[in-house]
N, C-alpha and C positions, 0 to 999 in steps of 0.2 A: 773611409768615407762614411762609416756608420755614424760619424758625428753630425751628419745632416739628416733632417727629416724631409722626405719628399712629399710635395703637395702637387697634385694634378688639379688645376683650377678650372672652373666653368666661366671664365671671365669674358664670355662672348655675348653679353647682353645686347650689344649693338648689331649682332649678326643673326641673320635668318636665311637658311638655305631652302628656297622655295621647293615645295613638293616633298623632298626627302626628309626634312626635319619634322614633318607632320607625324612621322612614324617612330622616330628615334632621335636621340641627341647626336650631335656631330661626332663625339667620341666613339659612338657605336657605328658610324658609317663604315661600310665595307670599303676596303682599299686594295687595289690590285687583285681582287678576287679572293685573296688568301687572308689578308690582315683586316684589322679594324684600326681606325685612326688613333685610338687611345693606346694601341700596342707600342707606338713609337715613344711617347714620353715615359711610359712605365719601363720599357726595355732600356732606354737611356739611363734611367735611375738604377735599375738592376745591374746593368753592366758597369756602372760607376761605383758600385759597392753600397748603394743606398738600399737598405733592407726593411725600412719602415716607410710605408707610402700611404698617404691619405688621398682618396679620390672623392672630390666634391661633385655632387650630382644635383642639377637644378630641374630638369624637365625630362619626361618620357624615360623613366629609369629602367623599364623591363628589359629591353634588349641589351643595355650596357651591363646590368647586374648579371644576366645570364652568361654573358661573355666573360666577365671578370671572375665569376665563381669564387673559389677560395684564393685565387691569385697565385697558386703554386706553379702554374705553367710559365710564370715569369722568372723562374729560377731564383726565387726569394729564399733566404736562409730559413730552413724549416723549423728551427728552434725558437728564434727570437724575432724573425721577420714577419711582416704581414702586409697585405693590401687591404686597407680599411675603407669601406664606402660610407660616406657621410652625406646626409640629405638636408636641404633647406626646408624650413617649416612653413614657408609661404604657400598658400593654396593656389596662388595665381601664377600661371606659367610665364606671362610676359609682364610681370609687375616691375615697375621701375625701382621699387624699394627692395626688390629681390637681388641685391648686389653680392659680389664676392665678399665684401667687408661684412655684410650681415651674416653670411654663413660662417665666415671665420670667427666672428664674435660669438655666434651660437655655440661653437665648439672650441673656443679659445682655451678652456680649461684642459682639454685633451692635449693641445699643443704645448701648453706651458708645463704640464706634468711629464712630458717626454724628456728622456735623458739627453737627447740630441742638443748640441749647442747652436746649430745653424738650421735654416730652412732653405730648400731649393724649390722654387715654384715654377711649374711649367704648364702651358695651356693644353687643353684637350682638343684643340682644333687646328693644330699645326703639325706638319710632317717634316721632321728633320732628325739628324743624329747629332749628339753632342756629349762629350766626356764631361760630366758634371764634376768629377773629381778634379780635373785640371782647372775647370772654371772656379771651383771653390778655392783652390790653391792660389790662383791669380787674385781672387778677391781678398784673401788674407794677406798676401804679400803687398797689395796696394794700400792696405789700411783704410779702404773705403767703407762707408756705412752701408751702402747698397750697390750691388753690381747688376747691370742690366745687359742682356744679350741682344744684339742687333745683327741684321743682315743687310749689307750694302747692295743696292740694285740700281740699274740704269734705265729702267722702264717704268718708273713710278707715275708717269703721266697717264699711262694706259692700264696699269695693273695696281693691285694692292690698295684699292680705293677705300676699303673698310678697315685698313690697318692704321696704326699710329707710327709716328716717326720720331727718332731721337735727333735733336740738334746738339752737336758735340763741339767742344772747344779743342784747342790744339793739344791739350793734355788728356784727351778722351774723357773729359768730364762732361756730364750731361747738363746742358744749359736749360733745356725745356723738352717737353713731350707734346706733340701736336698731331692732329689727324692729317693723314695724307689727303690733300685737296687737289692733287693732280696738276699742280702748277709747275712742278720741278721734275726733271728727268732723273736726276741722281738723288736718292734719299737713303737714309739709314732706317730700315724698317724694324720697328721694335717687335721682338719676338715673344712678348708677354712672359718673359723668363727672368726671374729675380733670384739673387743670392744675398742673404743677410743673416746676421745673428738673430737668434730666436727672440731675444729681448727687444731688438730693434723692430722686428715684425710685430710683436705684441703692442709696443708703444704706438706704432703707426695705425694699427687696427683701432685702438682705443681713441686716438686723436681723430681719426676719420669719422668715427661714430659721433663724437661730440661736435664735429664741424658741420656735418650734413647727413641726414638719413639716406641720401641718395649717392653718397660718395663711394667710389671704388678705390682699390689699392693703387691703380694707375693714377687716379686723380690726386690722391694725397701725396704721392711721390712727385708728381708734376708740380704741385705747390711747393714742395721742399726744394725742387730744382730752382724754381724762379726766385724763391726767397733766399737761397744760398745757405740754408740752415744745416744741410747735410752734405757730406762728400759722396756724390753719386757718380759712378763711373760706367762707361760703356765698354763692352768687349765684343769684338767682331766674330761672327760665326762664319765658318767656311763649309762649303759643300751644298748638297741639295736642300732646298727650303721651299715649302709649299703651304701657305696658310689656306685653310678651307673657310672662306668668308662669304661665299655665295655659290649659287648653283654652277656657274661657269668655272669657278676656280676649282671646284671638286672634279668636274669633267676634265679640265686642263691638267690638273695634278696627276690623275691616273694616266692619261695618254702621254704626258711628258716623259714618263719612266719607260716607255717603249724605246726611247733613245738610250742606247747602251752606255753612253758617257754619263747621262744623268743617273742611270741605275747604279753604275759603279761608284758614283759619288754619294749614294745613299746606303747601299748595301755593302757590307764588308764581312768577310769570314770571321774576323776577330771581334766583331761587334754585332752579334746576332739580334735579330728582331723576333722576339717571342710572341706567340699567339696561341689561342686555344686550338688544339689539334682536332682534326676531323678524320676518323678512320673510314675512308671510303676508297673505292677502287680508283686506279688511275684513269685519266681521260681516255676514251676510245675514239679512234679516228677510222672511219669507214672508207671504202674505196672511193666514194664520191667526195670526200673531204678535201678541202684546199685551204691551208692555213698559212698566213704570212705575217711576220712582224707583230705577233700578238702574245698575250698572256692567257693561257688556258688552264683553269683550275682543275683539280681532281674531281672525278665523278661525272664529268661531262660526256655526252654522246654527240660527236661532231660528224654530221653527214653533209653539211653545206660548206659555204665559203666564208672564212673569217679573215679579215685584213685590218691591221693596225687597230686592234681592239683588245679590250680586257673582258674576259668571260669568267664569271664567278662559278662557284662549286655547283655541281649537279645540274647544269644547264643542258637543254636538248636543242640542237640545231638540226632541223629536218633537211632532207634532200632539196636542193635547189635554192635554199635560203642563202642570202648574201648579207653579211654584217660588216660594215666598214666604219672606221673612226667612231666607235661606240663603246660604251661601258655597260655590260649586261651583268646584273647582280644574280645571286644564287637562286637556283630553282626555276629560272625563267625558261619558257618554251617558245622557240621561234619556228613557226610552221613552214610547211612546204612552199617554196618559191616566194617567200617574204623577203623584201629588200629593206634593210634598216641602215640608215647612214646618219651620223652625227647625233646620236641619241644616248640617253641614259635610260635603261630599262630596269625598273626596280624589281625586287624579289618576287618570285612566284607569278610574275605577269605571263600571260599567254597571248601571243600575237599570231593569229591564224587567218582571220578574215581580211584584215587590211593588208594588202600585198605590198604597199610602198609607204614607208615613213622616212622621208628625207628632209633633214633640217637645213636651214640656211647656214653657210659658213660663219663661224663666230657666234652663233646663237643656237646652242644645242637644245634638242627637244627632250621631253620627259614622258615616260610611260609609268603610270602609278603602280604601286605595290598591289599585287593580287588582281590587277585589272585584266579584263578579257577584251582584246581588241580584234 
């Protein structure tokens, strides 16, 4: 699989996660208390034998850069492998001109000089597992110019509103790519994952630049689908799939993995998800603690009640506190007799004075990072 160069893209220009993205990019979001979202695409590549990985970063780089470090915790070949961070030169965070095509073009010489024959591109805002080696083999056997990964869903009217969909013909060829407008229940959600030869990728980047300074890779491939100029195929993904496209989808993705069936479809002993380790003590449960159906990370001090929630590293839950249906990020403190339900509590927040924070069902609340409530 070393024949493929791995690219983790920031193709989420159309996405903004209210509150949390103010402090970090989506790839750096904490997930299940232990991981970051970007751990999933990089681990998929590492497990698939891809040992040269480029990570493109568009906004708020500090948290992501600190987490990635040298990249050695992703089990990358120590002699020739690397996780390389590349940045856009645009000074504006939400600039429409700051597309994935622009950043690819800025670093195209690095990609073209690589000895790899193919590229595998995966997004930094989706949580799933996928054997890219098998996907590359299917791509080569089909003879397609480009292979796109998709996930079939039956609830597209209510979810995946910020995602794109693939319209497929009977031969699994892609006829078009369009935004999910919520008019159909059954859709093939495009997972922003591409496989193609390096030369094809280079040609698409250069053509997109000539066509429009606002074009994205998704847009130029969509044009090719409608014009019929290229053989573009779709391959179905199986297993757990969660795109982080807004605040509620982040909340739902975390809590959905409290279901054992969902967790088993994502995590597999033969397919480890690597992350930066944290050498801290195990969570401590005091006599007053009552924990049910929750993920509790290491370093926590639990004296209250936690139910159907995700608790990040180093959190303190004081006596009498009740946390239900919530996601609490690292270092947060929940004070005595505080009742939190249906919330995301960001890192290092302290909730002591407000004794009740209960969100309406389907509309999770948010407590800001470092906030004192």
